N, C-alpha and C positions, 0 to 999 in steps of 0.2 A: 504494500500500500504506500504509494508515493506521497499522497496527501495526508495531512495530519487530521483533517476533517473532510468528510464527504456526506452531503445531505442530498437525498434522492426523493423527489416528489413529496416533500414534507407538507402536511396539512395539519392544522390544529384548530379544532372547533370547541367552543365552550357553550354549554347549555346553562343559561342563567335563569333561575326560577324567578318569576314575577312575585310581587307582594301577594296578589290574589292566590297564586298557586301554592305558596307557602301556607297561607291561612286555610285554604281549602284542604290541603293535605293534612294539616293538624286536625281540622274539624272532621274529616272523613275517617282518620285513624281513631278518633274518639268514638265516632258512631259505630265503627266496625268492632271496636273492643266491647262497647256496650251491647251490641247485637250478639256477639259471640258469648257474652256472659248470660244473656237472657234466652239463648236458643242453642240447641245442639248442632244446628246447621253450620257448615263452614262458610264464612263470609266470602263473597267474591270481591276482590280488589279491583277497582276501576282506575285506569290510568288516563289522566287528562293531559293535554298539551301544556299550556301555561308556562312555557319557557321561551326566553329570548335566545335565538341561535346566533352566536357571534363567531364568525370565521376569522380567527386571529391571524392565521397564516394559510396561504393558498399556493400550492405547487412550487415550493421553494427548492431550487436545485443550486447547490453551492459546493465548491471545492476550495479548500484553503491549504496551502502548502507550508511546510516548515519554513520559518523565517519571514512569513508575510505578517504585516501589521495592519489589521483591518479595522476600519471605523464603521460601525453600524449606525446609520443615521435615519431620520424620518420624523414626521410629526408625532405628537402625542397620540397614542392609540394605533400607530402604524404597525406594531408587532415586534418592536426591537427587543423588549424585555422577554417576550415569549420565545423569540428565536434563541436568545442567549440561554434561557432556562432549559430549552431542549438540548442545546449543546452541552450544558452542564449536567444533563440527565436529571434535572429537577422535575421537568415535565416529560411525559411520553407523548409523541406525536399521535394524532388521531389516525393518521396513515402516513406511510413513507418509511424510509430507511435512514438511520443515523449510523455512520461509521466513524469511529475515533481510533486513531492509532495510539493516542495518549489522552488522558483526561486533564483538562486545564484546571488551574487553580483560580478560584474566584476572588478577586480583590475588590471588596466593596466596604463601605463604612461599617465598622464593627464586625466584619466578616469573621466568623469563627471565634470571637472573643467571648469568654465567660465572665460576666460582671463580678462575680464573687471572688474570682482568682486575681492574683497580682499580675502585673505585667510579665514578670519572670515566669510565673506558673503558666501563663497563657502561651509563652514562647515554647515551653516544653510540651504543652498539650497540642499545639498546632504541629510541632515537629513530629510527635509520635503519630498523629493522624496521617502525616505525609510519609511515614515509614522510616523516619530517622530514629536511631537508638539514642538513649540519653547521653551516651558518650559522644556521639557525633554532634548532638545539639550543643553540648558544652563547648566544643571547639569553635562553634559559630556564635556563641552567646555574646561575646564582647562586641563583635561586629554588628549584631542586631541592636544591642543597647546603644551603641555609638550612633548608628543610623537613626534610631528613633529619637535621640536627643532628649530622653526622659530623665536622665540623671538618677537621683535617689528615688524618684517616683516609680521606678521599675519594680520596687518591692511594695508598692501600695496597691490596693485593690482597684481595678480599672473602673469600678462603679463611681469613683470620685474623679475620674479623668474628665477633662474637657473633650469636646468632639475633636479638636485638633490633636490632642494627645493620643486619642484612640486611633485616629487616622494615621499618625506617624508610626504607631506601634504595628498596626495591621500592614502598612506599607513595608516596614523594615522586615517583618516576618516573611512576607511574600517574596520580596526581592532577594532575600538571603537564602531562604529554604526552598522556594519554588519559583525560580526566576526565569525559566526558559519557555514557559507556555502559560500565559495569564489572560484572564478576562478581567478588564479593569473598568471600574465606574469612573466617569469623568470627574466626579467630585474630588478625586485624588490629584487632579492636575489643574484645579481652579482655586487653590488655596492661596496663602500669602506668597509673595514673590520669592522670598528666601527658600521656601519649601519647593516651589515650582522649579527654581534653578537647580536644586539638589536632584529633583526627579529627572529633569532633562539630562543632567550629566550621567546619571545612573542608566537611564534608558539608552542613551547614545553608546555607552560602554557595552550594555547587554546586546545591542543590535549587532555589534561586531562578533558576538558569540551566537548569532542566529536566533535571536529572540522571536518567538511567535506571540503576537498580541492581538486581542480582540477588545475593542473599546467602544462602549455605547456613549454617544455624544450628540448634542444638538448644535455644537459649534463647528463650523467648517474650518476655522482657524486652528482649533485644537486637533481636528482630524488631520490637517495638513502638517501640523507640527510633529505628531507622533506616528502617523501611519503612512503606508505606501499604497494603500488601496481603500477605496470608499464604496460601501454598499448602501444604497438608499432603499428604504421600504416605503411603500405607499398603500395603506389599507391592506396590509398583509401580503403584498406581492413585491418582488424586487423590481423597482422602477429604474435603477441605474447601478452599474457595477463598473468601476473604472480605476485605473492606476493613477497615482499621484506622485509627484516628486517631492 
């Protein structure tokens, strides 16, 4: 398999119950239970429509090669998040085939962080999930702490962290322990200028080592800064797929 991701005829449909359908379902269940209690007859369950059918993705065919840095763009509701969740195996497609030669690491705000754990404990937890031994994590611990710039707060529970501190910790873990295939939330690249500059330097260094990146963004400037390919979605379909410099 030459591609790191292959999506073939991917469709994803959501069936969203309406308020009336929920109310009717609860009411009908109550009536059925009452009837079953009063009679020995087995109740007949009736199915009513009462659903809004939302086609989030339609006939998506995509191949992504190792080393490609792909920006997923589109209007709100275009299907960006649904597509990424299918790639991450959070959602199963309604139909179609998903092939991954490797599973990407999701880098989003608070991703994988346990609020009651300290920053240090979260590093070891994330590392173990990624398959690292405690000994291997220890060899990378100083690099992660330095990159996060948390100082003594590394031993405080992250429940007291600011959003910026959580962001830096999640970023440091991902780039140090799972740095060659990432799905990145654009929130990581729109923070303060000092943090942005640090991210740019790290990404440029990782690009030299064949970094594969998928980034969901609304900003064409962000896409052009970090990616070499832009895929635009429009109402669940690919409307544009182009290379950028």
